[in-house]
N, C-alpha and C positions, 0 to 999 in steps of 0.2 A: 256326775262322776265325782267321787270324793278323793281327796288326797289328805294325808296326815302330816302335819309339820313335825320335823325332827331336828333337835338341836345337835349339831356336830360339835363334839367336845374335843379340845386339844389335849392329848396326853401329856404335853409338856408342862402346862400350867393349869389345866382343868377349866379353862375359860371356853365360852361358846365362840366358835370360829364363824359359823354360819348356820342358818336354819334352812333346811332342805325339805321340800315336799316329797313324801314317800308315796309311791303309786300302789294302788290296790288292784284287785283282780280285774275290774272293769277297764282301768286304764291300760293294763297289760294286754288285754284282749284288743283294745283299740290300736295299740302300738303294733301288735303282731299283724293285724289286718292291714295296716299301712305298709309294713315291711313286706308282706306277701304280695300286695299289689305292685310295689316297687321292684320286686324280684324279676318280673317279666321284662321290665325295661333294662335293669342293671345287667342281667345275664347276656343281653344282646349288645351291650356296649363293646365296641371293637377292642380287641386285646391291647393294642397300642394306646388307645385312649384311656382304658382302665389303668394301665401302667402309669401314664402321665398323671392321672389324678392321685394315685398313691404316692408318686414322687412329690407332688405338690403338697400333699398331706405331710409327708416327711419334712419338707422344707418349712412348713408352718410350725411343726413341732420344734425344729431346730432353732427357729427364731424366737421361740417362747420358752426355752429351757429354764431360764431363771425364774419365770413365773410359775411354771410347773413344779420346779424344785421347791420353791418357797411354800407352795400349797402342801407338798408332801411333808415338809418339815413340821408345819403347824398341825396338819390333819392326822398324820401317821407317826410323828415323832422320829422320822428318819434323820440321820445326820445329813448336813448339807452336801457333803461329798457324795454320799450314797444317792441322795435324791437327784443330784445332777447326773450321775451315771445312769440312773433309772430312766430319766427323761431322754437321755441320749440313746438308751437302749430302744425306746419306742421309735425314735427316729431311724435307728439302724435296722430294726425289724421291718419297718415300713419300706425302707429302701431295698432291703433284701428281697421281700416278696413282691415289690414292684416289678421285678424281673420275671415273675412267674406267669402272668397272663400270656405273654408271647412265647412261653416255653412249655405250656401245658399240653404236651404232645401225646397222642395215642400211639398205637402200633399197627403195622400191617403184618398180618400173620399168614404164612403160606397155607393155602387150602386147595383142594381139588374143585374144579368147576366154577371158580369165581374168585372174588377178592374178599378178604375178611379184614375189617379195620375196627379199632376201638376208639372210643371217645370218653373223655373225662367230663361228665355233666355235673354242674353245680347242684347242690341239694335243695336249696330254697332258703328259708329263714333259719338262721343259726342263733341259738342263745348262748351267750358267754357269761358265766357266773363267776365273779372275781372275788378273791379273799381280801381281807384287810391288811395282810402283812406286806404284800408288794403290789399295790393297786395298779400302778401304771404299766410296768413291763408285762405282768401276767395277762392283763387285758389285751395288750397288743399281740401276745403270742397266739391268742385266739382270733382276734378280729382281723389282723393283717392277712394271714393266709386265706381266711374265709372270704374276705372281700376280693382278694386276688383271683380266687377261683370262680367268682361270679355270684356269690351268695349275698343276701342282705343279712345284717347283724343287729341284734339287740344285746347290749351289755347291761347286766345288772351288777353294779358294784356292791361291795359290802356296805351294810347299813352304817358302820362306823366311818367309812372312808370313801365317800362319793365324790369329793371335790375335784380330784385330778381327772377322773373319768368325764365329768361334766365339762371340764375345760377342754379335754380332747375332742369331745363332741363339737364344741364351738369351733375349734381349729379345723376339724374335718369340713364343716360348713364353709369356713373361709377359703378352704382349698378347693372347693367345688364338688365335694362328695354330696350327692343329693340327700336331703333331709331324712327321707324315709329309708334310705339305704343303710345308714349307720345311726343308730339311736342308743341313748343311754337312759335307763329307767331305774332310778334309785327306789329301793323298797326293801322290805324285810324278806327273809328267806321263806317264812311261813305263808306270806301273801304273794308278793311279786315273784319270788323264786319258784314256788311250787306251781303257780299258774303258768309261768313260762315253760317249765318242764312238762306240764301236762297238756299244753295247748296242742291240738292236732296239726296245726299248720307250722309248728316249729319242728324242723326235720332233724336237728342235731343239737345236743347240749355239750358244751365244754365247761367242765367244773374243776376248780382247784380249791381244796379245802380239806377238812378232816376225813379220815377213813369212815367214821361213823355216818357222817352226812352223805358221803359218796355212795355207801351201800344203800341208803334210802333212795337216792336219786336213781341208782340202777333199778331198783324195784319199780319206781314210778315210770321209768322209760320202758320197762319190759312190756307193759300193756300195749304199747304202740310200736314195739320193736324199733324204738327211736335210736338213732346213731348216738354214740357217746364217747367222749374222751374224758378220762379222770386222771388228775394228778393229786395224789392224796398224801397221807402222812409219811413220816420217816423217823427212824431211830438209828442214825447213821454212825458207823464206826470210823475211827481214825487209828490205824494200826501202825505202830512204830517198832521196827525191828532194831536189834542191838547194833547192827552195822550201819544204821542210818546216821545222817548228820543231825545229831541230837539237838544242837543249838538251833538250827533252822526249824526243826520239827516242833520244839517247845515254844519258840518265839511265835510261830504261826498258829499254834493250836487255839489261843484265845479268839483270834479273829474268825477262825473256822467255826467256832461254836457260839460266839457272842455277837456276831454281826447281826444287826437289826434286833438287838437285845435277845438273841436266841430264837426269835420268832420267824424261823425259817425251816421249811421241811427238809432242807439239805444240811441243816446244822450237824456238825460232827460232835455230837454230845456224848458219845461213848468213846473213850480213849483207851486203847489196848496197847500196853507197853511190854516188850519182852523183858522177862524177869531180870536178866543180867544188867539191863539199862534202866530199870525202874527207878532206883534211888536217884541216880544222876538226872533223869528226866524230870522228876518232881522238883529237884533243886532248881532246875532251869525254868520250870513252869511257874513257880510261885512269883518271882518278880515280874514275869510277863503278864500274869493276871493282875497283880497289884498295881502295875503301871498302865493297865488298860483304862483309858480315860472315859469316864461316864459323866456326861454333863449336857449343857445346853446344845441341842443338836444344830443350832444355827452357828455355833462356833466351829470353825474348820478343825480345831484341835481335838474335838470330841470324837471318840471312836464308837460310842454307843449312846443312844438316847433312852427314853423311857419305854415301858410296856404300853400296850394299846389302851388299856382301860383298868379301872379299879377292880372290876370283876376278874379280869385275867390275872392281875397281880395277886389276888387272893388264891387263884388256882395254882400259880407257880409257887407261892409261899407255902401251900399245903404239902409240898414235897420236902420241906425243911422244918424239922422240929428238934427237940432236945436230944432225941436218940439218933439223929442223922449224923453220919461220920463226915463232918465238914473238915477238910484238910486246911483250906484257907479261902479267904474271900477278898475281893477288891472293895472299892468304895462306890457310893452313889450319893447324889445330892439329897438333902433334907428339904422339907417344905412341899409346896404344891407340885403335882406331877406324879406319874405312876412309875416311880423309880424302883429298881431292884439291883443289888450289887452282884457283879460276876462272882460265881460260887463254884468251888471245886470240891467234889466228894471223893474221899478215899480213906480206907479201903472199902470197896463195895463187893457184893456177890451177884452172881447172875440171876438170883431170885429176887433181888431188891426191886421195888417198883420204880425207883429212880433210874435203874439200869434198863428196865423193860418198857416203860411207858414214855410216850412223847410228852415231855414237859412243856415245850414251846416257850422256853425262857432261858436266861443266861446261866445254865447249870450244866457242869461237866461232871461225869462220873468216870473214874479211872480204875483200871483193873490190870494186873499183870497176866501175861500168858507165857507158856513154856516154849513152844516151837511153832513151826509153820502150820502144822495140822491143827494145833490148839487155837491158833489165831483165826483160822478159817472157820472152825467149829463155833467159836464164840461170836464172830462177826455174823454168821448165818443164823444164829439162834435168836430170831426175831420174826415177827409176822410181816415186818416191813422190808423193803429192798429198793430204796431210792438212790442213795449216793454213798460215797465213802472215799477215804484217802488211805494210802499206804506209803510208808517211808522205808526205803532200803537202797543200798548201793548195788545190790545184786539184781541184774536185769532178768535173769532166769526166774528168780523168786518172784519178782514183780509180776511177770507174765503168768506164772503158775497161780499165784494168789488171785490175780485179777480174773482169770478164767473160772476159778472155783468159787468166787464170791458171788452170791445171789443178789445182785444189785444192778441197777440200770446205768449208773453214771459213776465212773471211778477216776481218780486222779492219783498219779504216782509222783511223789516228792513235790506235791502242791495240793491246793484245795479247790481248784476250779471245778465247777459242776455244769455251768450253763453257758453255752455259746450259741448265739442265734443261728449259726450255720451248721450246727451239729444236733443230732436227735437228743431229746430230753424226755425221760419218763421212767417209771419204776417197775420192779418185779413185785410179785406177791400182792400184798394188800396196800402197796404204795401207788397203785394206779393201773390204768388200762389205756393202751395206745401211746403214741409218741407225739410230742409237740416239737416245733422248731426244725431246723435242718432242711435239706432239699426236698424231702418227701412229704412235708407237713401239708402242703396244698392238696395233695391227693386224698388226704383224710377228710376233706370237705367236698369230695366229689363221689359220684357213683360211676363205675366203669360200665360203659354200654358197648356191647359187641354187635356189629352190623356185618352181615354176609350179603354180598351182591353177586348174583349169578351172572356169569358171562357166557354160558353155553346154553343154546336153545334145546 
């Protein structure tokens, strides 16, 4: 069985952080076989015992937050504040779903001639394929409810960012989660990822990543009618009406778009401002962007770190040329590291590629709109539908726009998208299914109906 060594490069200073062995198809097969054998034991662990193990896993993560955060700073370029929050989110998600094993209740349905009951049966082996932009929390959104439901899990982290997932695997062992119940298998998408998707003993795939790759995974899963959850791309709007608190809306817009260097499928990278407030909003936005601190992610004062790789920086840079309407830019460090300055484009049109395509970098495009109907039309004019924000003091307008907006997660007068106790997922080509919230565990089960005759 062969593995390929891979140098994990820090996007902060381009140094090698660690060399990690990448699994090939044979090792994936061996890991799946182990997980399949472990499933028969794990599914029969008493609900209370499974819950206690998940709580112990959460406690182990809580005790290790600083180590996990430091890994994410070096490996993914996340700011230290964000990285600590992300490690804490793993802890919180584990604690939340630790309550699920003892509450995974079926129903008793009235029928004639007997009793009818339903059970939520675990699926088996679940593959969780994780992106490089938020390696820790997104992994836990898949593995925590899957484990709670009685499944075994194999996590395949992104090739660029495997270190925090490998650390979580060790913490799971320390907490008492059996070795074959929760496994982390670093590898490439073409080798480890595709084999995990195609393996007949893997009953479900959870994937977060680009819409293009998500479509390919759907095709691969179709041959086996394999269960699938997809959280894909976004080109999200931030709608600012003239009656909004413009100071708050402008001050918060950079964070909503530039968090994690814009490498966020929930990034509010399209800003729509009602025409009567457009000039004033841009006046307020400029200092907010120029004061958005880009620097050493280990410095608590930094609001943004680097992009993930040189290749990705080239992709983001391709959206900015001499013809691009750059309104203003922030600053970024020189020297080693994959840095890119926060950038605001205006004016733009609805046909510009910067307005339509997911750049996945710290670039905002700003456009005026006329009225409520125009704002809804422009916001919905995209193949995506993941998240969005709207700013207004009119509650009726907020509800009307929220209901008409074709997107899965909306915030009014804020930019929050993800809470572990509420559902998360997208409309249209932004995904399939929902993660998080009280119902996520059921997405890792099959409903079994049983009728028991009581009449002879």
